[in-house]
C-alpha positions as MATLAB code, in Angstrom:
seq = 'MNSRERDTQALKNKKNELVSNFVGRSNLKATLQTLNTLVPVLLLTAAGVASTSISYWLTAGIIVLLTLFLLRSFVLLHDCGHNAMFANPKLNSAVGFVFGVFCGMPQYVWSRHHDYHHSTNGNWNKYRGPLAVLSASEYAQLNDKQKRGYARQRRIWMGPLAGFLYFVFNPRFTWMKGSVALIRHMVKRIQQGDARSLSAAAEGFETPYWDNWKEFRHITGNNLVLLTCWTLATLAFGPAFLLVYVTALSLAGASGIILFTVQHNFEGSYASGDEGWDYHTAALEGTSYLKLPRVLHWFTADIGYHHIHHLSARIPNYLLRDCHHAYKDLFRNVPRLTLKDVPRSMQYIIWDEDAQTLITQAQFEERNLNNSVEDAAGSAA';
ca = [
     -42.879  -15.312 -140.774;
     -40.409  -15.579 -143.694;
     -39.374  -12.905 -145.909;
     -41.756  -14.220 -148.885;
     -44.429  -14.220 -146.323;
     -43.664  -10.695 -145.034;
     -43.358   -9.615 -148.938;
     -47.066  -10.587 -149.437;
     -48.196   -9.164 -146.234;
     -46.355   -5.983 -147.402;
     -47.923   -6.374 -150.592;
     -51.101   -6.602 -149.655;
     -50.506   -3.643 -147.494;
     -49.714   -1.549 -150.083;
     -51.731   -2.902 -153.265;
     -54.267   -0.204 -153.079;
     -51.965    3.075 -153.238;
     -50.104    1.451 -155.795;
     -53.308    0.506 -157.939;
     -54.154    4.448 -157.422;
     -50.670    5.512 -158.494;
     -50.859    3.521 -162.178;
     -54.173    2.740 -163.165;
     -54.113    5.978 -165.372;
     -55.280    5.450 -168.947;
     -54.518    7.590 -171.529;
     -56.333    7.658 -174.908;
     -53.292    9.020 -176.694;
     -51.078    6.480 -175.858;
     -53.518    3.694 -176.602;
     -54.104    5.493 -179.908;
     -50.119    6.066 -180.626;
     -49.546    2.282 -179.630;
     -52.777    1.039 -181.858;
     -51.165    3.004 -184.779;
     -47.503    1.799 -184.328;
     -48.808   -1.373 -184.076;
     -51.316   -1.638 -186.713;
     -50.106    0.140 -189.473;
     -46.644   -1.817 -189.874;
     -48.668   -4.891 -189.617;
     -50.372   -3.972 -192.981;
     -47.067   -2.611 -194.456;
     -45.201   -5.467 -193.421;
     -47.883   -7.600 -195.320;
     -47.913   -6.045 -198.433;
     -44.137   -5.922 -198.550;
     -43.825   -9.937 -197.831;
     -46.341  -10.307 -200.495;
     -44.325   -8.679 -202.848;
     -41.121   -9.661 -201.674;
     -42.284  -13.234 -203.003;
     -41.279  -12.633 -206.519;
     -37.739  -11.221 -205.554;
     -36.565  -13.548 -202.993;
     -37.842  -16.325 -200.291;
     -34.886  -15.207 -197.809;
     -36.634  -11.703 -198.155;
     -39.495  -12.989 -197.545;
     -38.323  -15.043 -194.736;
     -36.968  -11.698 -193.024;
     -40.119  -10.182 -193.370;
     -42.426  -12.750 -191.933;
     -39.878  -12.324 -188.743;
     -41.130   -8.866 -188.560;
     -44.568   -9.474 -189.216;
     -44.780  -12.232 -186.566;
     -43.382   -9.833 -184.016;
     -46.005   -7.173 -184.909;
     -48.805   -9.523 -184.599;
     -47.416  -10.914 -181.635;
     -47.427   -7.180 -180.132;
     -51.317   -7.052 -181.616;
     -52.277   -9.700 -179.903;
     -50.804   -8.448 -176.300;
     -52.457   -5.141 -176.819;
     -55.809   -7.132 -177.516;
     -55.108   -8.521 -174.543;
     -55.050   -5.339 -172.815;
     -58.103   -4.086 -174.498;
     -60.152   -6.933 -172.817;
     -58.968   -5.874 -169.720;
     -60.066   -2.418 -170.092;
     -56.618   -1.112 -169.629;
     -55.403    0.795 -172.634;
     -57.939    3.471 -173.425;
     -59.575    5.405 -170.690;
     -62.977    5.025 -172.531;
     -64.685    1.288 -172.180;
     -66.116    1.571 -175.704;
     -62.880    2.343 -177.261;
     -61.280   -0.547 -175.538;
     -63.959   -2.561 -177.085;
     -64.114   -1.337 -180.585;
     -60.352   -1.428 -181.017;
     -60.016   -5.031 -179.333;
     -62.374   -5.806 -182.088;
     -60.088   -4.563 -184.531;
     -56.838   -6.401 -183.083;
     -58.740   -9.668 -182.877;
     -59.339   -9.632 -186.585;
     -55.799   -8.726 -187.146;
     -54.808  -12.019 -184.725;
     -57.730  -14.252 -185.666;
     -59.403  -14.168 -182.377;
     -62.233  -13.009 -181.120;
     -61.235  -10.707 -178.747;
     -64.748  -10.400 -175.988;
     -65.009  -13.956 -176.162;
     -61.074  -14.866 -175.288;
     -60.804  -12.061 -172.535;
     -63.922  -13.373 -170.966;
     -62.142  -16.667 -170.789;
     -58.648  -15.191 -169.965;
     -60.469  -13.495 -166.933;
     -61.353  -16.515 -165.291;
     -57.531  -17.265 -165.626;
     -57.034  -14.171 -163.732;
     -59.490  -14.670 -161.100;
     -57.873  -17.953 -160.504;
     -54.427  -17.475 -160.891;
     -52.127  -19.763 -158.980;
     -55.174  -22.212 -158.658;
     -54.403  -25.232 -160.170;
     -56.989  -27.281 -159.590;
     -59.109  -24.920 -161.334;
     -57.008  -23.718 -164.260;
     -54.359  -25.569 -166.169;
     -52.838  -23.245 -168.447;
     -52.643  -23.060 -172.193;
     -50.871  -26.154 -172.211;
     -53.576  -27.982 -170.149;
     -51.187  -29.313 -167.408;
     -51.978  -32.526 -165.497;
     -51.834  -33.105 -161.873;
     -49.079  -35.731 -160.895;
     -51.563  -38.201 -159.783;
     -53.411  -37.725 -163.515;
     -50.222  -38.535 -165.106;
     -49.580  -41.357 -163.105;
     -52.463  -43.177 -164.868;
     -50.913  -42.417 -168.075;
     -49.124  -45.526 -169.973;
     -45.770  -45.179 -171.330;
     -46.996  -44.080 -174.858;
     -49.420  -41.650 -173.749;
     -46.594  -40.290 -171.304;
     -44.708  -39.625 -174.730;
     -47.409  -38.150 -176.438;
     -48.179  -35.463 -173.406;
     -44.817  -34.583 -173.303;
     -44.286  -34.141 -177.215;
     -47.460  -32.254 -178.051;
     -45.918  -29.841 -175.247;
     -42.292  -29.447 -176.800;
     -41.348  -25.915 -178.001;
     -40.849  -26.740 -181.459;
     -44.551  -27.833 -181.412;
     -45.578  -24.211 -181.026;
     -45.916  -23.596 -184.820;
     -48.803  -26.100 -185.230;
     -50.303  -24.918 -181.867;
     -50.088  -21.301 -182.904;
     -51.829  -22.201 -186.438;
     -54.373  -24.152 -184.522;
     -55.120  -21.562 -181.866;
     -55.032  -18.611 -183.518;
     -56.065  -19.737 -187.625;
     -57.950  -23.173 -187.443;
     -60.132  -23.566 -183.679;
     -61.711  -20.006 -183.982;
     -63.288  -20.575 -187.642;
     -63.629  -24.504 -187.421;
     -65.376  -24.328 -183.681;
     -67.711  -20.953 -185.482;
     -68.664  -23.198 -188.352;
     -69.383  -26.551 -186.480;
     -71.475  -24.523 -183.732;
     -73.306  -22.695 -186.337;
     -74.314  -25.828 -188.324;
     -75.512  -26.952 -185.308;
     -77.454  -24.266 -184.428;
     -78.941  -24.261 -187.988;
     -80.424  -27.844 -187.594;
     -81.519  -26.967 -184.024;
     -83.665  -23.885 -185.598;
     -84.572  -26.300 -188.432;
     -85.848  -28.894 -185.994;
     -88.245  -26.419 -183.821;
     -89.604  -24.691 -186.832;
     -90.296  -28.111 -188.293;
     -92.179  -29.381 -185.169;
     -94.470  -26.340 -184.910;
     -93.328  -24.781 -181.523;
     -91.147  -21.820 -182.752;
     -93.126  -18.651 -184.366;
     -89.566  -16.586 -184.538;
     -85.921  -17.460 -185.391;
     -85.409  -16.267 -181.659;
     -87.823  -18.752 -180.198;
     -86.361  -21.192 -182.646;
     -82.931  -20.757 -181.432;
     -84.207  -21.285 -177.367;
     -82.570  -24.422 -175.812;
     -80.098  -24.474 -178.122;
     -76.039  -25.575 -176.325;
     -73.091  -25.887 -177.497;
     -69.390  -25.481 -175.826;
     -68.311  -22.998 -178.395;
     -69.690  -19.871 -176.686;
     -71.926  -19.125 -173.174;
     -74.558  -16.695 -174.719;
     -75.669  -14.749 -177.580;
     -73.810  -11.966 -177.122;
     -70.365  -14.172 -177.659;
     -71.967  -15.899 -180.411;
     -72.395  -12.275 -182.283;
     -68.717  -11.660 -181.092;
     -67.251  -14.598 -182.728;
     -69.829  -14.713 -186.036;
     -68.785  -10.665 -186.335;
     -65.223  -11.702 -186.133;
     -65.168  -14.579 -188.425;
     -67.248  -12.808 -191.120;
     -64.801   -9.970 -191.054;
     -61.720  -11.696 -191.058;
     -62.939  -13.844 -193.430;
     -63.962  -11.386 -195.994;
     -60.413   -9.427 -195.605;
     -58.665  -12.546 -195.920;
     -61.013  -13.350 -199.039;
     -60.419  -10.110 -200.874;
     -56.957   -9.700 -200.175;
     -56.360  -13.194 -201.459;
     -58.158  -12.752 -204.535;
     -55.993   -8.920 -204.964;
     -52.786  -10.386 -204.052;
     -53.249  -14.280 -204.925;
     -52.344  -17.155 -202.344;
     -48.746  -15.553 -201.507;
     -51.220  -13.350 -199.613;
     -51.798  -15.842 -197.221;
     -48.559  -17.922 -197.223;
     -47.411  -14.756 -195.537;
     -49.940  -14.104 -193.223;
     -50.675  -17.335 -192.236;
     -47.648  -18.222 -191.438;
     -46.501  -15.129 -189.314;
     -49.685  -15.427 -187.129;
     -49.028  -19.151 -186.668;
     -45.247  -18.172 -185.473;
     -46.825  -15.185 -183.496;
     -49.739  -17.629 -181.955;
     -46.479  -20.114 -180.889;
     -44.675  -16.970 -179.592;
     -47.924  -16.065 -177.609;
     -48.321  -19.432 -176.167;
     -44.647  -19.793 -175.107;
     -44.938  -16.635 -173.402;
     -47.797  -16.869 -171.425;
     -47.025  -20.313 -170.394;
     -43.079  -19.515 -169.039;
     -45.100  -16.975 -167.461;
     -46.788  -19.298 -164.924;
     -44.533  -22.492 -165.549;
     -41.098  -22.621 -164.285;
     -38.939  -23.869 -161.317;
     -40.774  -23.665 -158.160;
     -43.374  -22.055 -159.150;
     -46.648  -21.753 -156.715;
     -49.267  -24.384 -157.292;
     -52.163  -24.363 -154.958;
     -55.089  -26.440 -155.095;
     -58.272  -24.811 -153.573;
     -57.440  -25.304 -150.124;
     -54.949  -22.315 -149.009;
     -54.928  -20.584 -152.050;
     -53.815  -17.268 -151.918;
     -54.479  -14.605 -154.564;
     -51.276  -12.079 -153.769;
     -48.880  -15.187 -152.996;
     -49.833  -16.465 -156.748;
     -49.006  -13.047 -157.910;
     -45.626  -12.974 -156.114;
     -44.368  -16.473 -156.571;
     -46.627  -18.252 -159.440;
     -46.295  -15.354 -161.719;
     -42.557  -14.597 -162.995;
     -41.184  -11.442 -164.258;
     -39.524  -12.091 -167.687;
     -36.700   -9.920 -168.309;
     -36.561   -9.519 -171.705;
     -34.021   -7.221 -174.076;
     -35.265   -3.742 -174.392;
     -36.528   -4.336 -178.144;
     -38.809   -7.170 -177.084;
     -40.310   -5.616 -174.044;
     -41.449   -3.487 -176.595;
     -42.919   -5.997 -179.116;
     -44.446   -7.664 -176.252;
     -46.059   -4.415 -174.563;
     -43.814   -4.795 -171.676;
     -46.271   -8.154 -170.611;
     -43.003   -9.833 -169.010;
     -43.901   -7.621 -166.110;
     -46.200  -10.170 -165.721;
     -46.310  -10.056 -161.751;
     -47.711   -6.639 -161.377;
     -50.296   -7.135 -164.114;
     -51.595  -10.007 -162.131;
     -51.646   -8.001 -159.242;
     -53.967   -5.794 -160.989;
     -55.126   -5.869 -164.469;
     -56.411   -2.284 -164.564;
     -52.829   -1.247 -164.955;
     -51.983   -0.624 -168.364;
     -49.357   -2.319 -170.329;
     -47.039    1.349 -171.026;
     -47.394    1.551 -167.097;
     -46.092   -1.675 -165.960;
     -42.194   -1.167 -166.191;
     -42.634    2.431 -163.841;
     -45.125    0.380 -161.429;
     -42.230   -2.097 -161.124;
     -39.466    0.135 -160.546;
     -41.157    2.334 -158.303;
     -42.126   -0.766 -155.858;
     -39.063   -2.748 -156.935;
     -38.715   -3.520 -152.908;
     -42.030   -5.250 -152.619;
     -41.175   -7.518 -155.829;
     -37.222   -8.637 -154.726;
     -38.517  -12.192 -154.532;
     -40.595  -12.596 -157.474;
     -39.027  -15.195 -159.988;
     -36.805  -13.612 -162.564;
     -36.318  -15.498 -166.046;
     -34.059  -14.718 -168.947;
     -34.881  -16.064 -172.692;
     -32.391  -18.476 -171.645;
     -34.534  -20.053 -168.855;
     -37.602  -20.282 -171.449;
     -36.984  -23.855 -173.142;
     -36.241  -25.368 -169.443;
     -39.515  -23.941 -168.086;
     -41.779  -25.348 -171.303;
     -40.651  -28.508 -169.230;
     -42.641  -27.908 -166.005;
     -45.650  -29.720 -167.330;
     -46.730  -31.907 -164.124;
     -48.659  -30.072 -161.347;
     -47.779  -31.784 -158.127;
     -50.375  -31.446 -155.608;
     -48.562  -32.299 -152.646;
     -45.721  -30.020 -153.106;
     -47.715  -27.458 -154.477;
     -45.366  -26.507 -157.622;
     -45.075  -27.617 -160.925;
     -42.099  -30.224 -161.963;
     -40.722  -32.097 -164.989;
     -41.248  -35.613 -165.942;
     -37.625  -36.185 -165.214;
     -38.785  -35.009 -161.918;
     -41.598  -37.096 -161.706;
     -39.939  -40.158 -162.251;
     -37.343  -39.413 -160.192;
     -39.538  -38.795 -157.240;
     -41.412  -42.355 -158.234;
     -37.996  -44.174 -158.108;
     -37.080  -42.781 -154.853;
     -40.102  -43.838 -153.142;
     -40.126  -47.126 -154.965;
     -36.919  -47.788 -153.577;
     -37.968  -46.762 -150.532;
     -41.130  -49.087 -150.256;
     -38.838  -52.100 -151.216;
     -36.244  -51.282 -148.576;
     -39.260  -51.062 -146.006;
     -40.718  -54.442 -147.278;
     -37.321  -56.022 -147.024;
     -37.347  -54.706 -143.516;
];
């Protein structure tokens, strides 16, 4: 048994103790986090709008700060989704909904899909991450143009566009598209005379945009509240509101996507298929400890201690750091990344099924070249 295997076994032996020591949630701490995040979002949005008539450089500076607070909002939304922020589940749901409006993301639906990531972490056959990573065999089927496009779409500088699509455009577009399809379905059923009520008319409707009516209600609620707030704010403050808020939200979305990506995409990351997959090994070797400057740990609600979070999503964000330090001997082999490692980690966009890790395009091409040379040598012999 090597050192990594010993660490995994030690972690399994102490997991129940670790979780019981740090799973306690505090409504007071959660309330303070909510207030020290959402109040600045409101104030910075107002300041950003006012600054457009003074200096666009001032506006840009305010947008940077607003981006950081919106990023923190998204991480706290994520914590509410795990029922790990407040002690009361109803408070997690209610505050999570509010964070979802501020972030443009229907919290309940996002959290349900995110739970699947937690249950399959490290199994890249089932979950491919926010970058929708291709396996080596899938990547090999692409032509040169497709390979360039695949890589270009995952470049770090594409983050703001991805953030806009993920947080601003897609949640609105898919809701409207699905709702129009639902209305057409109901009208058709009513015209056929086989529906005596609206609920009966809706029976049999299927869409890729939500799994059940509870999800639809949450998506609809999020969009109606968000669009109403944005419309009223635009009427009151003019287009400057959308300029400031949508820009900041897109940048926050980009930061969130990059943050969540590098916590699983990095050199040597554990990337198993179905066979032999192990939850605890994935937490230690397929999840990184992103060591950030203290101020960025605050703005990201300590999600950089991601190995702890994947060990147990029940541990609240405000106890992740303490848990890490209390059991640091268990986490000595957890991959550690810093800000300077982020650009390179974003290049690990291919899942090597045979080696059970992630590789870069350059590593893929080098491996194929070596295999070609070996094949040619074998044929010559």
